Rosetta silent file (secondary structure, phi, psi, omega in degrees, C-alpha in Angstrom):
SEQUENCE: MKVLIIGAHGNVGHLLIGELQSRNIDFVAGLRSQEQIKAYNENNIETQYIDLTASLDEISASIEESGADVIVFSAGAGGASDALTMEIDLDGAIKTMMVAEANNIKRYIMVSSLFSDDRDKWDATGIRPYMTAKHYADDHLRGTSLDYTIIHPGALTNDDGTGKIQLLGPNESGSIPRADVAKALSLIIENPATIKKEYTFASGDTPAEEVFR
SCORE:     score description
SCORE:     0.000 S_00000001
   1 L     0.000  131.068  175.874   -0.007   -0.025    0.013 S_00000001
   2 E  -132.213  130.313 -175.104    1.202    3.476   -0.908 S_00000001
   3 E  -111.068  131.580  167.371   -0.818    6.534    0.088 S_00000001
   4 E   -91.917  110.085  173.634   -0.943    9.793   -1.941 S_00000001
   5 E   -91.539  111.498  175.708   -1.714   12.756    0.334 S_00000001
   6 E   -90.352  114.747 -166.750   -3.122   15.419   -1.837 S_00000001
   7 L   100.901   25.246 -172.993   -2.677   18.536    0.189 S_00000001
   8 L   -68.088   -9.868  178.925    0.186   17.329    2.198 S_00000001
   9 L   -94.531   -3.734  179.060    1.354   20.898    3.003 S_00000001
  10 L   -71.934  172.602 -179.016   -2.021   21.762    4.549 S_00000001
  11 H   -60.939  -52.895 -177.212   -2.366   21.541    8.336 S_00000001
  12 H   -69.973  -41.502 -179.368   -4.114   18.197    8.455 S_00000001
  13 H   -63.148  -35.370 -179.547   -2.080   16.703    5.597 S_00000001
  14 H   -69.364  -41.089  177.283    1.272   17.673    7.203 S_00000001
  15 H   -64.551  -30.188 -175.808    0.082   16.037   10.491 S_00000001
  16 H   -72.710  -27.671  174.631   -0.946   12.980    8.623 S_00000001
  17 H   -62.686  -41.048  174.155    2.566   12.472    7.379 S_00000001
  18 H   -56.783  -40.226 -179.564    3.746   12.112   10.956 S_00000001
  19 H   -60.023  -49.924 -176.839    0.968    9.599   11.650 S_00000001
  20 H   -65.066  -35.772  175.219    1.890    7.526    8.616 S_00000001
  21 H   -62.053  -43.371 -177.784    5.572    7.579    9.424 S_00000001
  22 H   -65.361  -23.140 -176.603    4.826    6.350   13.013 S_00000001
  23 L  -104.161    3.864  172.963    2.797    3.515   11.549 S_00000001
  24 L    64.161   34.756  178.978    5.424    2.626    8.888 S_00000001
  25 L   -95.660  129.646 -177.345    2.823    3.168    6.049 S_00000001
  26 E   -65.853  136.791  176.790    4.435    4.043    2.646 S_00000001
  27 E  -154.262  162.660  167.953    3.302    7.426    1.375 S_00000001
  28 E  -130.239  137.135 -178.147    4.059   10.306   -1.032 S_00000001
  29 E   -87.767  116.189 -176.614    3.376   13.899   -0.355 S_00000001
  30 E   -81.930  123.053  179.563    1.321   15.595   -3.005 S_00000001
  31 E  -132.676  154.678 -176.281    2.437   19.228   -3.200 S_00000001
  32 L   -98.429   -5.434 -174.029    1.647   22.273   -5.363 S_00000001
  33 L  -138.857  153.354  178.013    4.846   24.209   -5.466 S_00000001
  34 H   -70.835  -30.208  177.184    8.549   23.477   -6.117 S_00000001
  35 H   -64.369  -44.920 -179.566    9.462   25.333   -2.906 S_00000001
  36 H   -61.815  -47.698 -174.484    7.353   22.924   -0.832 S_00000001
  37 H   -55.568  -45.511  174.981    8.826   19.990   -2.766 S_00000001
  38 H   -53.667  -48.223 -179.639   12.406   21.146   -2.003 S_00000001
  39 H   -62.774  -42.736 -178.045   11.736   21.493    1.600 S_00000001
  40 H   -70.167  -38.286 -176.877   10.044   18.148    2.065 S_00000001
  41 H   -63.849  -34.416 -179.302   12.767   16.447   -0.008 S_00000001
  42 H   -66.802  -21.378  177.588   15.399   17.928    2.356 S_00000001
  43 L  -104.090   28.394  177.654   13.604   16.042    5.215 S_00000001
  44 L    49.536   39.699  178.363   13.753   12.808    3.092 S_00000001
  45 L  -104.051  119.960 -178.699   10.044   12.850    2.318 S_00000001
  46 L   -68.444  133.241 -176.840    9.006   11.511   -1.030 S_00000001
  47 E  -123.358  163.147  172.899    7.039   14.050   -3.031 S_00000001
  48 E  -145.774  125.455  177.173    4.926   14.494   -6.079 S_00000001
  49 E   -75.724  122.677  178.702    3.970   17.656   -7.801 S_00000001
  50 L  -135.814  120.037  173.269    0.232   17.934   -8.256 S_00000001
  51 L  -103.905  102.370 -172.248   -1.564   20.983   -9.607 S_00000001
  52 L   -71.302   -8.573  172.532   -5.256   20.655   -9.090 S_00000001
  53 L   -90.302   -5.273  179.192   -5.812   23.545  -11.503 S_00000001
  54 L   -78.104  176.962 -178.603   -4.128   21.708  -14.323 S_00000001
  55 L   -66.131  164.199  178.658   -5.713   19.620  -17.053 S_00000001
  56 H   -61.875  -37.347 -178.804   -7.128   16.269  -16.387 S_00000001
  57 H   -63.814  -46.422  178.211   -4.320   14.672  -18.415 S_00000001
  58 H   -62.093  -38.179 -179.946   -1.679   16.443  -16.339 S_00000001
  59 H   -69.749  -37.250  179.144   -3.190   15.523  -13.096 S_00000001
  60 H   -62.268  -50.010  177.034   -3.502   11.945  -14.321 S_00000001
  61 H   -60.424  -35.709 -177.823    0.290   11.812  -15.190 S_00000001
  62 H   -76.922  -35.661  179.763    1.212   13.175  -11.841 S_00000001
  63 H   -71.597  -37.126 -178.040   -0.921   10.698   -9.838 S_00000001
  64 H   -68.975  -33.718  172.047    0.227    7.794  -11.989 S_00000001
  65 H   -64.678  -26.286 -179.667    3.869    8.862  -11.384 S_00000001
  66 H   -69.428  -24.112  178.039    3.374    8.791   -7.689 S_00000001
  67 L    75.422   19.748 -174.254    2.788    5.059   -7.783 S_00000001
  68 L   -86.594  148.689  176.296    0.114    5.338   -5.162 S_00000001
  69 L  -117.893    1.672  173.882   -2.850    2.912   -4.715 S_00000001
  70 E  -129.129  140.556  169.439   -4.591    5.071   -2.014 S_00000001
  71 E  -120.173  129.942  175.176   -5.588    8.623   -2.244 S_00000001
  72 E  -117.164  117.174  178.676   -6.327   10.936    0.658 S_00000001
  73 E  -100.846  102.203  179.587   -7.755   14.323   -0.513 S_00000001
  74 L  -120.562   25.727 -178.372   -7.006   16.922    2.112 S_00000001
  75 L   -88.565  155.483  176.374   -6.372   19.874   -0.258 S_00000001
  76 L  -163.966  157.476  174.083   -8.157   23.201   -0.204 S_00000001
  77 L   -74.022  -13.820  177.995   -7.926   26.745   -1.377 S_00000001
  78 L    61.982   33.854  177.449   -7.989   27.944    2.134 S_00000001
  79 L    75.316   11.024 -177.248  -10.431   30.748    1.454 S_00000001
  80 L   -53.312  -43.784 -177.222   -8.111   32.458   -0.976 S_00000001
  81 L  -165.397  155.193  178.811  -11.181   33.332   -3.196 S_00000001
  82 H   -65.140  -40.471 -176.102  -14.590   31.873   -3.860 S_00000001
  83 H   -64.799  -43.782 -178.139  -13.477   31.088   -7.588 S_00000001
  84 H   -65.877  -38.619  175.397  -10.271   29.253   -6.386 S_00000001
  85 H   -56.240  -44.189  177.046  -12.362   27.297   -3.843 S_00000001
  86 H   -66.094  -36.127 -179.805  -14.573   26.015   -6.604 S_00000001
  87 H   -72.385  -34.590 -179.582  -11.525   25.237   -8.749 S_00000001
  88 H   -93.703  -55.825 -177.025   -9.679   23.383   -6.017 S_00000001
  89 H   -65.050  -29.607 -179.957  -12.224   21.990   -3.542 S_00000001
  90 H  -104.475  -67.794 -171.206  -14.705   21.017   -6.136 S_00000001
  91 H   -68.389  -43.871  173.952  -13.376   20.743   -9.529 S_00000001
  92 H   -56.623  -45.273 -177.852   -9.757   19.674   -8.402 S_00000001
  93 H   -62.028  -51.236 -178.172  -11.359   17.027   -6.154 S_00000001
  94 H   -56.704  -44.420 -176.263  -13.583   15.605   -8.918 S_00000001
  95 H   -60.709  -42.233  174.798  -10.623   15.409  -11.364 S_00000001
  96 H   -54.000  -41.182  179.871   -8.742   13.340   -8.808 S_00000001
  97 H   -67.889  -43.710  174.450  -11.637   11.012   -8.503 S_00000001
  98 H   -51.756  -53.236 -177.884  -11.923   10.710  -12.355 S_00000001
  99 H   -59.907  -45.701 -177.508   -8.186    9.824  -12.462 S_00000001
 100 H   -63.524  -37.560  173.483   -8.432    7.278   -9.667 S_00000001
 101 H   -60.209  -47.993 -177.948  -11.288    5.567  -11.533 S_00000001
 102 H   -68.247  -29.346  178.591   -9.416    5.554  -14.786 S_00000001
 103 L   -95.132    3.424  179.558   -6.255    4.263  -13.171 S_00000001
 104 L    58.747   39.219  165.423   -7.943    1.626  -11.046 S_00000001
 105 L   -91.987   94.088 -171.849   -6.896    3.329   -7.700 S_00000001
 106 L   -69.723  -37.101 -174.054   -9.755    2.085   -5.722 S_00000001
 107 E   -88.999  130.590 -177.171   -9.290    3.560   -2.351 S_00000001
 108 E  -140.507  126.873 -177.074  -10.171    7.151   -1.905 S_00000001
 109 E  -124.249  124.354 -171.539  -10.547    9.055    1.439 S_00000001
 110 E  -111.152  126.608  174.952  -12.094   12.453    1.429 S_00000001
 111 E   -86.711  101.372 -176.621  -11.568   15.113    4.070 S_00000001
 112 L  -102.656 -145.617  177.611  -14.920   16.872    4.001 S_00000001
 113 L  -141.187  155.614  167.717  -16.679   19.195    6.555 S_00000001
 114 L   -56.782  139.543 -177.186  -19.250   19.229    9.266 S_00000001
 115 L    61.959   12.688 -176.668  -22.690   20.071    7.846 S_00000001
 116 L   -59.539  -22.477  176.875  -21.540   19.813    4.167 S_00000001
 117 L   -97.764   10.478 -179.949  -24.943   17.986    3.634 S_00000001
 118 L  -119.142   88.958  177.060  -27.048   20.423    5.503 S_00000001
 119 H   -55.339  -33.073 -179.292  -27.786   23.484    3.427 S_00000001
 120 H   -59.597  -20.310 -176.686  -29.686   25.067    6.213 S_00000001
 121 H  -104.223   -1.569 -176.116  -26.530   25.549    8.160 S_00000001
 122 H   -64.937  -45.399 -176.854  -24.222   26.839    5.279 S_00000001
 123 H   -60.614  -39.074 -177.385  -24.974   30.446    5.838 S_00000001
 124 H   -69.987  -23.281  178.821  -24.292   30.276    9.607 S_00000001
 125 H   -74.265  -21.945  177.999  -20.764   28.918    8.825 S_00000001
 126 L    82.194    0.757 -179.528  -19.799   32.123    7.016 S_00000001
 127 L  -129.271   47.577 -175.521  -18.199   30.020    4.266 S_00000001
 128 H   -50.806  -41.808  179.682  -20.979   29.033    1.980 S_00000001
 129 H   -61.605  -45.001  179.664  -18.884   28.640   -1.236 S_00000001
 130 H   -56.123  -55.605 -174.418  -16.519   26.226    0.656 S_00000001
 131 H   -57.707  -40.853  176.075  -19.552   24.295    1.979 S_00000001
 132 H   -55.332  -53.278 -179.072  -21.025   24.161   -1.538 S_00000001
 133 H   -57.702  -42.717  177.452  -17.852   22.792   -2.936 S_00000001
 134 H   -62.268  -45.412 -177.802  -17.584   20.106   -0.263 S_00000001
 135 H   -51.654  -54.555 -176.509  -21.198   19.184   -0.728 S_00000001
 136 H   -75.939  -21.557  176.856  -20.951   18.439   -4.472 S_00000001
 137 H   -68.977  -50.300  176.513  -17.438   16.974   -4.212 S_00000001
 138 H   -51.820  -50.916 -177.889  -18.882   14.515   -1.630 S_00000001
 139 H   -63.079  -40.407  174.328  -21.874   13.813   -3.698 S_00000001
 140 H   -64.598  -39.260  179.950  -19.859   12.929   -6.768 S_00000001
 141 H   -60.312  -34.921  174.746  -17.667   10.764   -4.756 S_00000001
 142 H   -61.896  -28.590 -175.859  -20.645    8.749   -3.592 S_00000001
 143 L   -96.353    4.301 -177.661  -21.610    7.994   -7.211 S_00000001
 144 L   -88.837  171.383  171.939  -18.185    6.689   -8.150 S_00000001
 145 L   -90.929   10.849 -171.834  -16.958    3.071   -8.202 S_00000001
 146 L   -80.793  157.641  172.598  -14.216    3.964   -5.700 S_00000001
 147 E   -82.610   78.325 -165.729  -13.798    2.347   -2.308 S_00000001
 148 E   -93.953  155.765  157.829  -14.393    5.655   -0.658 S_00000001
 149 E  -133.001  139.595 -179.660  -14.567    6.985    3.041 S_00000001
 150 E  -120.519  123.914  168.897  -15.765   10.485    3.750 S_00000001
 151 E   -97.872  136.344  177.270  -14.933   12.229    6.968 S_00000001
 152 E  -117.422   73.312 -176.389  -16.881   15.179    8.460 S_00000001
 153 E   -74.542  162.850 -176.879  -14.842   16.530   11.318 S_00000001
 154 L   -79.391 -166.225 -178.298  -16.084   19.359   13.501 S_00000001
 155 E   -61.189  127.732 -171.097  -14.401   22.827   13.735 S_00000001
 156 E   -83.418  137.482  176.570  -10.715   22.295   13.499 S_00000001
 157 E  -129.664  166.163 -178.084   -8.321   23.553   16.155 S_00000001
 158 L   -91.891    4.015 -175.799   -4.612   23.633   16.684 S_00000001
 159 L   -64.057  160.501  177.248   -4.827   22.115   20.258 S_00000001
 160 L   -64.457  144.299 -177.054   -2.862   19.015   21.099 S_00000001
 161 L   -76.232  150.894 -179.124   -4.550   15.822   20.061 S_00000001
 162 L  -111.377  -12.766 -178.279   -6.078   13.558   22.653 S_00000001
 163 L    76.639    4.233 -178.685   -6.621   10.501   20.493 S_00000001
 164 E  -123.710  137.817 -176.063  -10.262   10.415   21.654 S_00000001
 165 E  -135.885  175.610  168.473  -13.419   11.367   19.567 S_00000001
 166 E  -139.876  141.347  172.024  -17.147   11.049   19.522 S_00000001
 167 E   -81.186  142.985 -175.294  -19.353   10.453   16.580 S_00000001
 168 L  -101.874  147.635  174.511  -21.913   13.216   16.037 S_00000001
 169 L   -85.122  175.106 -174.973  -25.607   13.049   15.171 S_00000001
 170 L   -52.214  -37.102 -177.809  -27.247   15.102   12.339 S_00000001
 171 L  -112.230   20.575 -179.417  -27.748   18.243   14.303 S_00000001
 172 L  -100.386  151.204  175.257  -24.787   17.934   16.738 S_00000001
 173 L  -138.516  173.096 -179.744  -21.519   19.941   16.434 S_00000001
 174 L   178.055 -174.177  176.122  -18.189   20.226   18.168 S_00000001
 175 E  -123.971  164.951 -177.255  -14.512   20.928   17.609 S_00000001
 176 E  -160.006  139.332  176.864  -11.584   18.633   17.246 S_00000001
 177 E   -67.750  143.661  175.329   -7.764   19.164   17.028 S_00000001
 178 H   -50.067  -39.733 -179.790   -6.220   18.736   13.534 S_00000001
 179 H   -57.528  -44.262 -179.357   -3.959   16.160   15.130 S_00000001
 180 H   -76.190  -23.386  166.356   -6.865   13.867   15.940 S_00000001
 181 H   -66.074  -43.835  177.759   -8.153   14.220   12.480 S_00000001
 182 H   -66.421  -37.667 -177.024   -4.851   13.010   11.013 S_00000001
 183 H   -62.536  -43.897 -179.372   -4.957   10.170   13.563 S_00000001
 184 H   -63.841  -43.189 -178.480   -8.387    9.192   12.375 S_00000001
 185 H   -62.553  -43.651 -178.311   -7.296    9.239    8.694 S_00000001
 186 H   -62.739  -34.163  179.905   -4.334    6.994    9.468 S_00000001
 187 H   -79.565  -26.295  179.193   -6.571    4.437   11.150 S_00000001
 188 H   -71.677  -46.903 -178.333   -9.181    4.617    8.303 S_00000001
 189 H   -52.851  -32.214 -172.699   -6.496    4.014    5.655 S_00000001
 190 L   -90.083   -8.145 -173.055   -5.501    0.721    7.341 S_00000001
 191 L  -113.207  101.213 -179.448   -9.111   -0.459    7.909 S_00000001
 192 H   -65.058  -14.394  174.632  -11.133   -1.861    4.980 S_00000001
 193 H   -63.884  -15.736 -178.022  -14.253   -1.906    7.241 S_00000001
 194 H   -91.249    6.304 -174.105  -14.477    1.762    6.824 S_00000001
 195 L   -76.648  136.853 -179.081  -15.031    1.561    2.982 S_00000001
 196 L    68.694   24.166  178.779  -18.334    3.037    1.758 S_00000001
 197 E  -122.074  159.308  177.952  -18.853    4.699    5.163 S_00000001
 198 E  -123.207  140.593  178.919  -19.095    8.350    6.327 S_00000001
 199 E  -132.785  125.831  175.821  -18.012    9.588    9.750 S_00000001
 200 E  -111.803  120.545 -173.141  -19.038   12.894   11.492 S_00000001
 201 E  -149.754  166.811  174.920  -17.046   13.342   14.571 S_00000001
 202 E  -147.530 -176.412  176.568  -15.513   15.736   17.094 S_00000001
 203 E   -60.293  140.116  178.164  -13.472   15.505   20.351 S_00000001
 204 L  -154.510 -151.395 -177.350  -14.984   13.048   22.721 S_00000001
 205 L  -112.504   -1.532 -174.506  -14.070   10.215   25.235 S_00000001
 206 E   -97.921  125.369 -179.442  -13.796    7.244   22.935 S_00000001
 207 E   -62.406  139.246 -177.052  -10.312    6.226   21.647 S_00000001
 208 H   -56.061  -32.997 -175.382  -10.179    6.673   17.927 S_00000001
 209 H   -65.540  -24.175 -178.927   -9.000    3.053   17.493 S_00000001
 210 H   -82.876  -35.767 -177.808  -12.352    1.833   18.834 S_00000001
 211 H   -66.173  -38.568 -172.150  -14.494    4.162   16.612 S_00000001
 212 L  -108.077   24.719  177.972  -12.622    3.110   13.411 S_00000001
 213 L   -66.259    0.000    0.000  -12.211   -0.558   14.351 S_00000001
């Protein structure tokens, strides 16, 4: 198994690198700039240049070159602009799904958002374009032939991880350290029982290993 982290320079993606290293899971860091690639290579981290705004053929060549058979999509425009959010979080995500299907990369894990399927709450988040992008990217993924898992973490914080979470109901909310989201991803990657499932969660009292068993 080799995992391609698309968005490895993001907060969650960067933490996921540490989790995979601790579990001896082979991975490649998908990055969007040569400066990032140089910095990661200096730390002996395998990298792959991936530009989600590029053509489908270019993205396909990059993913194929990575040699990965698992994709974790944790990339995002980071609120740079509404247009870029649609280009990265929606169109970029869907292009990677199309490439995965075409190249028989079956395993695909999406980092989505709390309330991405509840339009009534989008305005309250203050980031409606982002929520819209996540909603339709998730919806497209559900219709693919991929062995997907979608996670919907609560509000992300930079607190130290506790390794403990709780699953949330439809109208429940909460926050969670990014470190615990990265830990959840590492557990999901190794567990085929999570295929075709979605998890909405925040910080709680249950060890993550038990939730993603």
